[in-house]
N, C-alpha and C positions, 0 to 999 in steps of 0.2 A: 534491542538492535544489535550491540556488538558480536552476541554469541551467533545469531542468523549468520553475520560479515564472517565470525570466523569460521562457522560452519561452512560456507559457501567457498572458502578461502581453501579451505584444509580440501574441501572434494575436488577441487581443482586443480591441488595440488598432488591429487591420488594419495593423500594420507585416509588414515583411519580416523572416523570421526569419534571423537570418545571425549571423555569428562576434559581428562589431563590435557590432549592435545588443545583443546577450545578452551582451557583456562589460560595457556603458554601462549597463546596469539591474542587474549584478552588482555594478558600482563604485557606482551611484547607493543602491543598498539596502545600502550599509557593507562587503561583503565583498572581499578580495584578488581579481582574476578570475583561472581559470587556463585559458589559451587551449586546454589541450588537452582539456580537459572540455568547453568553447565548441566545438570545434568535433565533439566527439563527439556531442553533443546535434545539433547542426545534423545531420549525415549519419544520425543516425537519426531525423531529422523528415522528410526526404528524401521528397517524394511522399506526405507523408502529411495526411490533414485535422485537425487538433486536433479541429475543431467535429465532426466526423463519427465520431472515437474516443469524445469525449464523447458523444456524442448516443448513440451504441451501447452505448456502459458502463450509462447509465443506464437504458436500456431492457430492456437485461439483468437489471438489479436490478429493474425493474418486472415483469417475466416469473415471479419467483421469489420472491413474498412470503411473508412468515414466516407461519408458521402463527397464526391469532386465539386469542386467550384465550379462556375458557370453563371449562365443566365437560371434564373429560375423558372420554375415550371409551370406552365398557363395556368395550372390549376390552383395552383399556389395562393393563399387568402393574403391580402396583402397584412402588414402587423398593422395593430391598433397601437395609434399613439395614446399613453397615458398622459393624464393633466397633471401638472402640478400638485394640487390637491388631492390627488388621489394617491401619489406617493408618496406624500409626508403624512395622509392617513395610513399609509399601510406599513410607512417605518414607524408609528406609533402603535398599532396593533401587535407588531413584533417585537417592540420593547416592552409592553402590556404582558405579553406571550411569557416573555423571558423574564421581567420578573415576578409572574406567578412561582416559576420554580425555586427561587427564593425566600419563600413567604410572605 
């Protein structure tokens, strides 16, 4: 993530986003830079306007606001309460499913 942050900082400062610059920012932050990661970030950002991406991401968030709080709709169904035994069984089933991932 530090390489993405470095790219964001460079973009905000109006600097060119290249491997050398990203490595310098990563070093300045106290990390040991990895040239391959820096190169991957630079390659993935070629032709991308970070400001446009951020602007579009913000507008997408605004376009789908969370529902407002307040009284529930008349047609809303009351929540079904789970019995404690059902909850315990669900936890056991989930644990069993996870165990199968590890053999």
